[in-house]
C-alpha positions as CSV (number, residue, x, y, z in Angstrom):
1,M,4.8,-8.1,40.5
2,S,6.7,-6.5,37.6
3,N,5.0,-5.7,34.3
4,S,7.5,-8.0,32.7
5,K,6.3,-11.0,34.6
6,L,2.7,-10.0,34.1
7,I,3.3,-9.8,30.3
8,F,5.2,-13.1,30.1
9,D,2.7,-14.9,32.2
10,A,-0.2,-13.7,30.1
11,V,1.4,-14.6,26.9
12,H,2.4,-18.1,28.2
13,D,-1.2,-18.6,29.4
14,Y,-2.3,-17.8,25.8
15,N,0.3,-20.1,24.3
16,A,3.0,-21.7,26.4
17,S,5.3,-22.3,23.4
18,I,5.9,-18.6,22.5
19,D,7.6,-15.6,24.1
20,P,6.6,-12.1,23.4
21,K,8.8,-10.1,21.0
22,P,10.4,-6.8,22.1
23,K,7.9,-4.6,20.3
24,Q,5.0,-6.6,21.6
25,I,6.3,-6.1,25.1
26,E,6.7,-2.4,24.5
27,A,3.1,-2.2,23.4
28,F,1.9,-4.1,26.4
29,E,3.9,-1.8,28.7
30,Y,2.2,1.3,27.3
31,F,-1.2,-0.4,27.6
32,L,-0.6,-1.2,31.2
33,A,0.4,2.4,31.8
34,G,-3.0,3.4,30.4
35,K,-1.7,5.1,27.3
36,D,-3.1,5.1,23.8
37,V,-0.8,3.2,21.4
38,I,-0.2,3.2,17.7
39,V,1.3,-0.2,16.8
40,N,2.9,-0.1,13.3
41,L,4.8,-3.4,13.0
42,P,5.7,-5.4,9.9
43,V,3.2,-7.8,8.4
44,G,3.9,-11.1,10.1
45,Y,5.5,-9.7,13.2
46,G,2.5,-10.7,15.4
47,K,0.3,-7.6,15.9
48,S,-2.8,-9.7,16.4
49,L,-1.1,-11.5,19.4
50,I,-1.3,-8.1,21.2
51,Y,-5.0,-7.9,21.4
52,H,-5.4,-11.7,21.6
53,V,-3.4,-11.6,24.9
54,L,-5.1,-8.5,26.3
55,P,-7.9,-10.4,28.1
56,K,-5.4,-12.5,29.9
57,L,-3.2,-9.5,30.7
58,V,-6.2,-7.5,32.0
59,Q,-7.3,-10.3,34.3
60,R,-3.9,-10.3,35.9
61,A,-3.3,-6.6,36.0
62,T,-6.9,-5.7,37.3
63,P,-8.3,-8.8,39.0
64,D,-11.2,-6.7,40.3
65,L,-12.6,-6.2,36.8
66,E,-14.9,-9.1,36.3
67,K,-15.1,-10.6,32.8
68,P,-13.2,-7.9,30.9
69,V,-13.9,-7.3,27.2
70,V,-11.6,-6.2,24.4
71,L,-13.7,-4.4,21.8
72,T,-12.0,-4.8,18.4
73,I,-13.1,-2.8,15.3
74,S,-12.2,-4.9,12.3
75,P,-13.0,-4.0,8.7
76,L,-13.5,-7.4,6.9
77,N,-15.5,-10.6,7.6
78,I,-12.5,-12.7,6.5
79,I,-10.4,-11.1,9.2
80,Q,-13.0,-11.6,11.9
81,T,-13.6,-15.2,10.9
82,E,-10.0,-16.2,11.0
83,Q,-9.2,-14.3,14.2
84,I,-12.2,-15.8,16.0
85,D,-11.1,-19.3,15.0
86,I,-7.6,-18.6,16.3
87,L,-8.9,-17.2,19.6
88,K,-11.2,-20.2,20.2
89,R,-8.3,-22.5,19.6
90,H,-6.6,-20.8,22.5
91,N,-9.6,-21.1,24.7
92,I,-10.6,-17.4,24.5
93,S,-14.2,-16.7,23.9
94,A,-14.8,-14.4,20.9
95,C,-17.7,-13.3,18.7
96,S,-18.6,-10.9,16.0
97,L,-21.4,-8.3,16.4
98,P,-24.0,-9.0,13.7
99,Y,-24.7,-6.3,11.1
100,L,-28.0,-6.5,9.3
101,D,-29.2,-4.0,6.8
102,N,-32.8,-4.7,7.7
103,E,-33.0,-4.2,11.5
104,E,-36.6,-5.4,11.5
105,S,-35.2,-8.9,11.0
106,L,-33.5,-8.8,14.4
107,D,-35.2,-11.4,16.6
108,S,-35.1,-12.7,20.2
109,D,-32.0,-14.7,19.5
110,L,-30.1,-11.6,18.7
111,N,-31.5,-9.9,21.8
112,Q,-30.1,-12.7,23.8
113,F,-26.8,-12.5,21.9
114,N,-26.5,-8.8,22.9
115,H,-27.3,-9.7,26.5
116,S,-24.4,-12.2,26.4
117,I,-22.1,-9.5,25.1
118,V,-23.1,-7.1,27.8
119,N,-22.7,-9.9,30.4
120,G,-19.1,-10.3,29.4
121,D,-19.5,-13.9,28.0
122,F,-17.1,-13.0,25.2
123,A,-13.6,-11.8,26.0
124,V,-13.0,-10.4,22.5
125,V,-15.9,-8.8,20.6
126,F,-15.3,-8.0,16.9
127,S,-17.4,-5.4,15.1
128,H,-17.6,-3.6,11.8
129,P,-17.9,0.1,12.4
130,E,-21.4,0.0,10.9
131,A,-22.5,-2.8,13.3
132,L,-21.5,-0.8,16.3
133,L,-22.4,2.7,15.2
134,N,-25.2,2.4,12.8
135,T,-27.5,-0.2,14.3
136,S,-29.9,-0.2,17.3
137,K,-28.1,-3.2,18.8
138,G,-24.8,-1.4,18.5
139,Q,-26.3,1.7,20.1
140,E,-27.6,-0.4,23.0
141,L,-24.0,-1.5,23.7
142,L,-22.7,2.0,23.5
143,T,-25.3,3.2,26.1
144,S,-25.0,0.2,28.4
145,C,-23.1,1.1,31.6
146,S,-22.3,-2.6,32.2
147,F,-20.8,-3.1,28.8
148,I,-18.8,0.2,28.9
149,H,-17.5,-0.8,32.3
150,R,-16.3,-4.2,31.1
151,V,-14.5,-2.8,28.1
152,A,-10.8,-2.8,29.1
153,A,-9.4,-1.7,25.7
154,L,-10.6,-0.4,22.3
155,V,-8.7,-1.9,19.4
156,I,-8.8,-0.5,15.9
157,D,-7.3,-3.2,13.6
158,E,-6.0,-2.3,10.1
159,C,-6.1,1.4,11.1
160,H,-4.3,2.5,7.9
161,I,-7.6,2.2,6.0
162,V,-9.8,4.3,8.3
163,E,-9.3,7.6,6.6
164,T,-9.6,6.4,3.0
165,W,-12.5,4.0,3.5
166,G,-14.3,6.6,5.7
167,E,-14.2,9.2,2.9
168,E,-15.0,6.9,0.0
169,F,-17.6,4.3,0.8
170,R,-17.8,3.3,4.5
171,T,-18.7,6.5,6.3
172,A,-19.0,4.8,9.7
173,F,-15.2,4.8,9.8
174,K,-15.4,8.6,10.2
175,K,-17.4,8.1,13.4
176,L,-14.7,6.1,15.2
177,K,-13.3,9.3,16.6
178,T,-16.5,9.5,18.8
179,L,-15.7,6.3,20.7
180,P,-13.1,7.7,23.1
181,A,-15.8,9.8,24.6
182,V,-17.9,6.7,25.2
183,F,-15.0,4.6,26.6
184,E,-13.5,7.4,28.6
185,N,-10.0,6.7,29.9
186,K,-9.9,3.2,28.2
187,P,-6.7,2.7,26.2
188,I,-7.0,2.7,22.4
189,L,-4.7,0.5,20.4
190,A,-4.5,1.2,16.7
191,L,-2.8,-1.6,14.8
192,S,-1.3,-1.6,11.3
193,G,1.7,-2.9,9.5
194,T,1.8,-0.3,6.7
195,L,1.3,3.3,8.1
196,T,3.2,5.8,6.1
197,V,4.9,8.8,7.7
198,G,2.0,11.0,6.7
199,Q,-0.6,8.6,8.0
200,L,1.2,8.3,11.4
201,K,0.9,12.1,11.8
202,K,-2.8,12.2,10.9
203,L,-4.1,9.1,12.7
204,P,-4.3,10.5,16.3
205,E,-6.8,13.2,15.2
206,I,-8.7,10.8,12.9
207,L,-9.3,8.3,15.8
208,G,-9.5,10.8,18.7
209,M,-6.4,9.4,20.4
210,K,-4.6,11.3,23.2
211,N,-0.9,11.7,22.8
212,P,-0.4,8.1,21.7
213,A,2.8,6.3,22.1
214,I,4.2,4.9,18.8
215,V,5.6,1.4,18.6
216,Q,7.0,0.6,15.2
217,E,9.7,-1.2,13.3
218,S,10.8,-1.2,9.6
219,P,8.3,-3.0,7.4
220,D,11.0,-4.5,5.3
221,R,10.5,-8.2,4.5
222,Q,13.8,-9.3,3.2
223,N,12.6,-12.7,2.2
224,I,10.3,-11.2,-0.4
225,F,11.9,-10.4,-3.8
226,L,10.3,-7.3,-5.4
227,Q,9.6,-7.4,-9.1
228,K,8.0,-4.9,-11.4
229,I,6.9,-5.7,-15.0
230,E,5.5,-3.1,-17.4
231,K,2.6,-4.6,-19.4
232,V,2.8,-4.8,-23.2
233,K,1.8,-1.5,-24.8
234,G,-0.9,-1.2,-27.4
235,Q,-3.0,-4.3,-26.4
236,D,-6.7,-4.2,-25.6
237,I,-7.2,-4.0,-21.9
238,C,-9.0,-7.4,-21.8
239,E,-6.1,-9.0,-23.6
240,I,-3.6,-7.5,-21.1
241,Y,-5.4,-9.1,-18.1
242,E,-5.9,-12.4,-20.0
243,E,-2.2,-12.5,-20.7
244,V,-1.5,-12.3,-17.0
245,F,-4.1,-14.7,-15.6
246,K,-4.0,-17.3,-18.4
247,K,-0.3,-18.0,-17.9
248,E,-0.9,-18.7,-14.2
249,C,-4.0,-20.8,-14.9
250,D,-2.2,-22.9,-17.5
251,N,0.7,-23.5,-15.2
252,L,-1.6,-24.6,-12.5
253,K,-3.3,-27.0,-14.8
254,Q,0.0,-28.4,-16.0
255,S,1.2,-29.4,-12.5
256,P,-1.2,-28.4,-9.7
257,M,0.7,-29.6,-6.6
258,S,4.1,-28.3,-7.7
259,Y,2.5,-24.9,-8.5
260,P,3.6,-22.4,-5.8
261,V,0.8,-21.2,-3.6
262,T,-0.1,-17.8,-5.2
263,L,-2.4,-14.9,-4.5
264,L,-3.4,-13.2,-7.7
265,F,-4.9,-9.7,-7.1
266,M,-7.2,-8.4,-9.9
267,P,-10.3,-6.3,-10.4
268,L,-13.5,-8.2,-9.8
269,F,-14.5,-8.3,-13.5
270,Y,-11.3,-10.1,-14.5
271,I,-11.5,-12.4,-11.5
272,S,-14.8,-13.6,-13.0
273,Q,-13.1,-14.1,-16.4
274,A,-10.2,-16.0,-14.8
275,A,-12.6,-18.2,-12.8
276,A,-14.5,-19.0,-15.9
277,Y,-11.3,-20.0,-17.7
278,L,-10.2,-22.2,-14.8
279,Q,-13.6,-23.9,-14.9
280,H,-13.1,-24.5,-18.6
281,I,-9.7,-26.1,-18.3
282,F,-10.4,-28.0,-15.1
283,G,-14.1,-28.9,-15.5
284,K,-16.6,-28.3,-12.8
285,A,-15.3,-28.3,-9.2
286,D,-16.3,-27.0,-5.8
287,I,-14.3,-25.6,-2.9
288,T,-13.9,-29.1,-1.4
289,N,-11.9,-30.5,-4.3
290,S,-10.6,-27.5,-6.4
291,Y,-7.0,-26.4,-6.8
292,Y,-8.1,-22.8,-6.9
293,A,-10.4,-20.4,-5.0
294,V,-12.0,-17.1,-5.4
295,L,-12.2,-14.5,-2.6
296,Y,-14.0,-11.2,-2.7
297,S,-16.0,-9.1,-0.2
298,R,-19.4,-10.8,-0.8
299,Q,-18.2,-14.3,-1.3
300,D,-20.1,-17.0,0.5
301,K,-19.0,-17.4,4.1
302,A,-18.7,-21.2,3.7
303,V,-16.3,-20.7,0.8
304,I,-14.2,-18.2,2.7
305,Q,-14.0,-20.6,5.7
306,A,-13.1,-23.6,3.6
307,T,-10.4,-21.6,1.8
308,V,-8.9,-20.2,4.9
309,T,-8.9,-23.6,6.6
310,D,-7.2,-25.3,3.6
311,L,-4.5,-22.7,3.3
312,Q,-3.5,-23.1,7.0
313,S,-2.1,-26.5,6.2
314,D,1.6,-27.0,5.3
315,N,0.8,-28.3,1.8
316,P,-2.7,-27.1,0.9
317,R,-4.7,-28.4,-2.0
318,I,-5.7,-24.9,-3.0
319,R,-2.7,-23.4,-4.9
320,L,-4.1,-20.3,-6.7
321,V,-6.4,-17.7,-5.0
322,L,-8.0,-15.1,-7.3
323,T,-8.8,-12.2,-5.1
324,S,-9.6,-8.5,-4.7
325,S,-8.2,-6.5,-1.8
326,V,-10.3,-8.6,0.6
327,A,-7.4,-11.0,1.0
328,G,-4.9,-8.2,1.6
329,M,-5.5,-7.7,5.3
330,G,-5.5,-10.1,8.2
331,F,-5.5,-13.1,5.9
332,D,-2.4,-15.1,7.0
333,P,-1.9,-18.4,5.2
334,P,1.6,-19.6,6.1
335,C,2.3,-21.3,2.7
336,V,1.9,-18.4,0.2
337,T,5.2,-17.8,-1.7
338,R,4.0,-15.6,-4.5
339,V,1.8,-12.5,-4.7
340,I,0.9,-11.2,-8.1
341,H,-0.8,-7.9,-8.8
342,A,-2.4,-7.6,-12.3
343,K,-2.6,-3.9,-11.7
344,P,-1.3,-1.6,-9.0
345,P,-3.4,-0.8,-5.9
346,R,-4.1,2.9,-5.3
347,T,-1.6,3.3,-2.5
348,L,1.8,2.0,-1.5
349,S,0.5,1.3,1.9
350,Q,-2.1,-1.1,0.4
351,Y,0.5,-2.7,-1.8
352,L,2.8,-3.4,1.2
353,Q,-0.1,-4.8,3.1
354,E,-1.0,-7.2,0.3
355,I,2.4,-8.4,-0.6
356,G,2.9,-9.1,3.1
357,R,0.7,-12.2,2.7
358,A,3.7,-14.0,1.2
359,G,6.5,-15.7,3.0
360,R,4.8,-15.7,6.4
361,R,7.1,-18.4,7.7
362,G,10.2,-16.6,6.5
363,Q,10.5,-18.7,3.3
364,K,11.6,-17.1,0.1
365,A,8.8,-15.4,-1.8
366,T,8.2,-13.1,-4.7
367,A,5.9,-10.1,-5.2
368,T,5.2,-9.2,-8.8
369,L,3.5,-6.0,-9.9
370,Y,2.2,-5.5,-13.5
371,Y,1.5,-2.0,-14.5
372,N,1.1,0.3,-17.5
373,N,0.4,4.1,-18.0
374,R,-3.4,3.5,-17.9
375,D,-3.1,1.9,-14.4
376,I,-1.2,4.9,-12.9
377,A,-3.0,7.8,-14.5
378,K,-3.3,10.7,-12.1
379,N,-7.1,11.1,-12.6
380,I,-7.8,7.6,-11.1
381,P,-9.9,8.3,-7.9
382,G,-7.9,7.8,-4.8
383,I,-4.6,7.0,-6.4
384,E,-1.6,8.4,-4.5
385,D,1.7,9.8,-5.5
386,D,3.7,7.1,-3.7
387,I,2.4,4.2,-5.9
388,L,2.9,6.4,-9.0
389,Q,6.5,6.9,-7.9
390,Y,7.0,3.2,-7.3
391,C,5.8,2.3,-10.8
392,K,7.4,5.2,-12.8
393,T,10.9,5.2,-11.2
394,D,13.2,3.0,-13.3
395,D,16.6,4.0,-12.0
396,K,16.3,3.2,-8.3
397,C,16.0,0.2,-6.0
398,L,12.4,-0.8,-5.5
399,R,13.0,-1.7,-1.9
400,E,14.5,1.8,-1.2
401,I,11.5,3.4,-2.8
402,L,9.1,1.3,-0.8
403,L,10.7,1.7,2.6
404,G,11.4,5.4,2.1
405,N,7.7,6.2,2.2
406,F,7.4,4.6,5.6
407,G,10.4,6.5,7.1
408,F,12.9,3.6,6.8
409,S,15.9,2.7,4.7
410,K,17.1,-0.6,3.2
411,T,19.5,-2.7,5.3
412,Q,22.1,-5.1,4.0
413,I,20.7,-7.5,1.4
414,S,22.3,-9.0,-1.7
415,N,21.3,-7.5,-5.1
416,E,19.9,-10.8,-6.4
417,E,17.6,-11.2,-3.4
418,C,16.5,-7.6,-3.3
419,C,14.5,-6.6,-6.4
420,S,14.3,-6.7,-10.1
421,Y,16.2,-3.4,-10.5
422,C,19.1,-4.5,-8.2
423,A,19.2,-8.0,-9.7
424,T,19.5,-6.5,-13.2
425,K,22.2,-4.1,-12.0
426,E,24.1,-7.1,-10.6
427,L,24.0,-8.8,-14.0
428,D,25.2,-5.6,-15.6
429,I,28.1,-5.4,-13.2
430,A,29.0,-9.0,-14.0
431,G,29.1,-8.1,-17.7
432,L,26.3,-10.5,-18.6
433,F,24.4,-7.8,-20.6
434,D,25.9,-6.3,-23.7
435,D,24.1,-3.2,-24.9
436,T,25.8,-3.5,-28.3
437,L,23.9,-6.6,-29.2
């Protein structure tokens, strides 16, 4: 049986209505050849499908391996929750390894849960790095011969954050490079949509990968119009943020269901200010009847679940999501048509990841970035030159700047659909601006 038939049969077993795309097929081919693979494909291309289908593919390729497991390292609860729901809808058993700060609270139920994982009762096991590497239950799995034998692949999702997060605040990410020694000769798949040229070079060493194959495609999303707006100078910092979020909140209040579904990225303090303002103009509401939602890393799981579920509909009730970077990865609502950043993220990779939440069905969308000199000061911890260049450059196409950092160039697109710089240039060419006025 050819690999092509194996791959198509596995994908159709997962979902009979879809066919694998060329780059997905390429990744599957490398996996079946036993190679480590870095998959760097645009947000919305379907990277998650690759590890979703792996259990089906392994069952066909190695039928002697009973109850194979795909171990997936995933950085955020919101990603794990959404992906588990999707897998279960496709009749694939999946779970998330619990992570408790106080291990004394682990009880017999969790012991039984670990036994189920070792027994292969879950085809896809999600885990935070901390849950796998920093807990006694995680260590039990890593020293279980039965579990190690069942693991057919190790997936590192959203791998572009491993280096930065490992250095700054989640040191368990730095230990991921020890896992290849545990799962010897098991293929590693590192998935991202926003690896820069520099990150691609460093990632194999960071993750302990062996001569990985690279599967990638331009991250350009031509349906997303790129817009950059410099904030008003001289204002108090609170006034600057209020000017951004009050306009959006007031527009939502004026006509909720005609307001475009929008993600508004802001620092957590200003998210709380915006949420208070929304409560003031709308009155008290909860997640079951509100036109807005708030997502951040420690948000209640029920609120996250309700928000994710509502935003999966074609015409969701929730129209405005106030969020930190928690909604920037693996959060895939199909209806978002606007992404607004009240300040720049610290890297262009993060920015590309977050604006990729818009236009998931190919519909026209807009990404708006507000910035000022305070936001892009070089002494901000972790800020990188690529986002500084994107904000400071006023005489070049935004799409060209963005794509250049990922090793790609802009393809054919009209000026008015490209970015604010090109659209303004188009108006200049048409003679609609007169500098003498």
